[in-house]
N, CA and C of each residue as an Amber inpcrd file, in Angstrom:
protein
   258
   0.8170000  -1.1900000   0.0000000   0.0000000   0.0000000   0.0000000
   0.8610000   1.2540000   0.0000000   0.3950000   2.2550000  -0.6770000
   1.0940000   3.5310000  -0.7110000   0.8000000   4.3310000   0.5450000
   1.7350000   5.1930000   0.8930000   1.5390000   6.0890000   2.0180000
   1.6010000   7.5250000   1.5280000   0.9180000   8.3940000   2.2450000
   0.9630000   9.8200000   1.9540000   1.8120000  10.4730000   3.0230000
   2.7330000  11.3120000   2.5710000   3.6070000  12.0490000   3.4760000
   3.4770000  13.5240000   3.1360000   3.3050000  14.3550000   4.1600000
   3.1780000  15.7860000   3.9350000   4.0850000  16.5370000   4.9120000
   4.9710000  17.3510000   4.3500000   5.8330000  18.2260000   5.1510000
   5.0690000  19.5230000   5.3880000   5.0280000  19.9790000   6.6440000
   4.2320000  21.1510000   7.0020000   4.9800000  22.0570000   7.9830000
   4.3530000  23.2120000   8.2440000   4.7240000  24.0750000   9.3670000
   3.4430000  24.4210000  10.1090000   3.5920000  25.0050000  11.2810000
   2.4280000  25.2890000  12.1220000   1.4860000  26.3420000  11.5640000
   2.0270000  27.3870000  10.9520000   1.1750000  28.5210000  10.5800000
   0.9060000  28.6240000   9.0790000   1.1520000  27.5860000   8.3580000
   1.0110000  27.6040000   6.9010000  -0.4440000  27.3520000   6.4810000
  -1.1070000  28.3580000   5.8970000  -2.4930000  28.1380000   5.4700000
  -2.6220000  27.1060000   4.3580000  -1.6090000  27.0130000   3.5010000
  -1.6600000  26.0220000   2.4230000  -1.5290000  24.6000000   2.9640000
  -0.7810000  24.4570000   4.0440000  -0.6690000  23.1480000   4.7020000
  -2.0370000  22.7300000   5.2450000  -2.7070000  23.6800000   5.8670000
  -4.0400000  23.4110000   6.4190000  -5.0000000  23.0160000   5.3090000
  -4.9730000  23.7340000   4.1980000  -5.8720000  23.4120000   3.0850000
  -5.5550000  22.0460000   2.4880000  -4.2730000  21.7110000   2.3890000
  -3.8820000  20.3980000   1.8480000  -4.3850000  19.2850000   2.7610000
  -4.2140000  19.4690000   4.0690000  -4.6770000  18.4410000   5.0100000
  -6.1980000  18.3240000   4.9830000  -6.8950000  19.4390000   4.8400000
  -8.3630000  19.3930000   4.7450000  -8.8200000  18.6250000   3.5130000
  -8.1460000  18.8490000   2.3940000  -8.5070000  18.1230000   1.1740000
  -8.2680000  16.6260000   1.3460000  -7.1320000  16.2700000   1.9250000
  -6.8530000  14.8490000   2.1500000  -7.8310000  14.2520000   3.1600000
  -8.1820000  15.0250000   4.1940000  -9.1830000  14.5570000   5.1620000
 -10.5250000  14.3360000   4.4780000 -10.8990000  15.2610000   3.6030000
 -12.1570000  15.1440000   2.8580000 -12.1820000  13.8720000   2.0120000
 -11.0110000  13.5030000   1.5070000 -10.8990000  12.2850000   0.7010000
 -10.9030000  11.0270000   1.5670000 -10.7870000  11.2020000   2.8850000
 -10.8510000  10.0590000   3.7930000  -9.5870000   9.2230000   3.8320000
  -8.4620000   9.8250000   3.4900000  -7.2030000   9.0860000   3.5120000
  -6.3610000   9.5430000   4.6950000  -5.5620000   8.6330000   5.2000000
  -4.6590000   8.9970000   6.2890000  -3.3140000   9.3930000   5.6920000
  -2.5890000  10.1840000   6.4510000  -1.2950000  10.6520000   5.9870000
  -0.3810000  10.8330000   7.1850000   0.8960000  10.8170000   6.9200000
   1.8980000  11.1140000   7.9360000   2.3410000  12.5480000   7.7210000
   2.4070000  13.2840000   8.8140000   2.7850000  14.6910000   8.7440000
   4.1410000  14.8880000   9.4140000   5.0140000  15.5870000   8.7190000
   6.3110000  15.9440000   9.2800000   6.3470000  17.4660000   9.3920000
   6.3400000  17.9660000  10.6290000   6.3980000  19.3950000  10.8690000
   7.8690000  19.8070000  10.9180000   8.2440000  20.7260000  10.0300000
   9.6500000  21.1190000   9.9090000   9.9910000  22.3800000  10.7080000
   9.0390000  22.8960000  11.4800000   9.2720000  24.1290000  12.2390000
  10.4310000  24.0370000  13.2140000  10.4500000  23.0330000  14.0220000
  11.4010000  22.9960000  15.1250000  12.6600000  22.1730000  14.8510000
  12.7160000  21.5500000  13.6920000  13.8680000  20.6940000  13.3980000
  14.4350000  21.0470000  12.0240000  15.4830000  21.8700000  11.9980000
  16.0790000  22.2760000  10.7190000  16.5190000  21.0910000   9.8530000
  16.8990000  19.9920000  10.4930000  17.3400000  18.8360000   9.7080000
  16.1880000  18.2310000   8.8980000  14.9590000  18.3580000   9.3950000
  13.8070000  17.8590000   8.6450000  13.5060000  18.7510000   7.4450000
  13.6510000  20.0780000   7.6300000  13.4800000  20.9830000   6.4890000
  14.5610000  20.6960000   5.4440000  15.7820000  20.4580000   5.8890000
  16.8710000  20.1430000   4.9670000  16.5730000  18.8500000   4.2120000
  16.0690000  17.8480000   4.9160000  15.6780000  16.5790000   4.2810000
  14.6270000  16.8340000   3.2100000  13.6120000  17.6580000   3.5430000
  12.5520000  17.9870000   2.5960000  13.1270000  18.6780000   1.3650000
  14.0200000  19.6340000   1.5780000  14.5940000  20.3790000   0.4610000
  15.4420000  19.4790000  -0.4390000  16.1470000  18.5460000   0.1530000
  16.9480000  17.6160000  -0.6450000  16.0620000  16.6980000  -1.4740000
  14.9320000  16.2750000  -0.9060000  14.0230000  15.3670000  -1.6170000
  13.2420000  16.0740000  -2.7150000  12.9220000  17.3660000  -2.4970000
  12.0010000  18.0550000  -3.3960000  12.6270000  19.1590000  -4.2340000
  13.8060000  19.6210000  -3.8300000  14.4290000  20.7920000  -4.4540000
  13.5660000  22.0420000  -4.2800000  12.7460000  22.0510000  -3.2300000
  11.8790000  23.1950000  -2.9170000  12.0240000  23.5420000  -1.4400000
  11.7930000  24.8280000  -1.1210000  11.9060000  25.3030000   0.2540000
  10.5430000  25.4730000   0.9270000   9.4960000  25.5680000   0.1240000
   8.1770000  25.9080000   0.6560000   7.4130000  24.6800000   1.1220000
   6.4790000  24.9150000   2.0310000   5.5690000  23.8700000   2.4900000
   4.1560000  24.2600000   2.0770000   3.2760000  23.3010000   1.9450000
   3.5040000  21.8750000   2.1390000   4.2410000  21.2630000   0.9560000
   4.8580000  20.1430000   1.2130000   5.3880000  19.2800000   0.1650000
   4.7550000  17.9190000   0.4030000   4.1030000  17.4200000  -0.6240000
   3.2500000  16.2390000  -0.4920000   3.7670000  15.1180000  -1.3830000
   3.8250000  13.9330000  -0.7900000   4.1960000  12.7240000  -1.5230000
   3.0610000  11.7150000  -1.4050000   2.7380000  11.0850000  -2.5100000
   1.8370000   9.9330000  -2.5110000   2.6960000   8.7700000  -2.9810000
   3.0600000   7.9220000  -2.0310000   4.0620000   6.9010000  -2.3320000
   5.3570000   7.5990000  -2.6920000   5.9670000   7.2000000  -3.7800000
   7.1980000   7.8310000  -4.2520000   6.9390000   9.0340000  -5.1510000
   5.6790000   9.2710000  -5.4820000   5.3180000  10.3730000  -6.3840000
   5.2790000  11.6900000  -5.6160000   6.1060000  12.6420000  -6.0350000
   6.1170000  13.9660000  -5.4200000   5.0430000  14.8090000  -6.0860000
   3.9590000  15.0330000  -5.3620000   2.8570000  15.8390000  -5.8730000
   3.2890000  17.2930000  -6.0000000   3.9750000  17.7870000  -4.9820000
   4.3420000  19.1980000  -4.9110000   3.6230000  19.8260000  -3.7430000
   3.1430000  21.0480000  -3.9350000   2.4550000  21.7730000  -2.8820000
   0.9430000  21.6840000  -2.9950000   0.2620000  22.5600000  -2.2430000
  -1.1930000  22.5360000  -2.2530000  -1.7540000  22.8270000  -3.6370000
  -1.1850000  23.8180000  -4.3310000  -1.7030000  24.1510000  -5.6590000
  -1.6450000  22.9440000  -6.5890000  -0.5740000  22.1740000  -6.4810000
  -0.4350000  20.9720000  -7.3100000  -1.4710000  19.9130000  -6.9210000
  -1.6730000  19.7520000  -5.6140000  -2.6690000  18.7950000  -5.1250000
  -4.0680000  19.1990000  -5.5730000  -4.3690000  20.4780000  -5.4510000
  -5.6850000  20.9920000  -5.8510000  -5.9000000  20.8350000  -7.3540000
  -4.8550000  21.0510000  -8.1420000  -4.9690000  20.8750000  -9.5850000
  -5.2650000  19.4210000  -9.9440000  -4.6180000  18.4840000  -9.2610000
  -4.9220000  17.0650000  -9.4880000  -6.3930000  16.7830000  -9.1890000
  -6.9020000  17.3630000  -8.1080000  -8.3110000  17.1750000  -7.7450000
  -9.2220000  17.7670000  -8.8130000  -8.8920000  18.9670000  -9.2600000
  -9.7090000  19.6530000 -10.2680000  -9.7540000  18.8760000 -11.5830000
  -8.6490000  18.2130000 -11.9120000  -8.5640000  17.4350000 -13.1570000
  -9.0640000  15.9960000 -12.9860000  -9.6050000  15.6840000 -11.8120000
 -10.0690000  14.3260000 -11.4960000  -8.9450000  13.2910000 -11.5820000
  -7.7300000  13.7160000 -11.2530000  -6.5830000  12.8230000 -11.2790000
  -6.1300000  12.4140000  -9.8840000  -6.7140000  13.0080000  -8.8460000
  -6.2890000  12.6930000  -7.4860000  -6.8430000  11.3540000  -7.0140000
  -8.1080000  11.0940000  -7.2470000  -8.7030000   9.8470000  -6.7780000
  -7.9830000   8.6020000  -7.2730000  -7.5890000   8.5520000  -8.5710000
  -6.8240000   7.3770000  -8.9950000  -5.5050000   7.2130000  -8.2490000
  -4.8450000   8.3260000  -7.9110000  -3.5960000   8.2420000  -7.1430000
  -3.8450000   7.7350000  -5.7260000  -5.0020000   8.0870000  -5.1930000
  -5.3270000   7.6930000  -3.8170000  -5.9480000   6.3040000  -3.7120000
  -6.2160000   5.6800000  -4.8380000  -6.9130000   4.3930000  -4.8480000
  -6.1750000   3.3140000  -4.0640000  -4.8540000   3.3790000  -3.9980000
  -4.0800000   2.3520000  -3.3020000  -3.6590000   2.7660000  -1.9050000
  -4.2650000   3.8150000  -1.3920000  -3.9590000   4.3050000  -0.0440000
  -4.8880000   3.6160000   0.9410000  -4.3430000   3.2800000   2.0780000
  -5.1810000   2.6740000   3.1040000  -5.1760000   3.5180000   4.3440000
């Protein structure tokens, strides 16, 4: 089964919106808050080549940020990606 991983910070409105969308879809996800641990932000940046949060992974697929996640939803491409999530 695939897992969803989302890198976040405490005050990020886009992180909140991404989590709400995933909650609406009824899928569970693991959240890594990078606020208090610089090494986690560094890990995120190395994996994504991006500094901003959220950064979302579905399995090994790097979705990107909230705008990317929302675009997948708008194009009806998110549900097929989530089909193997438990």
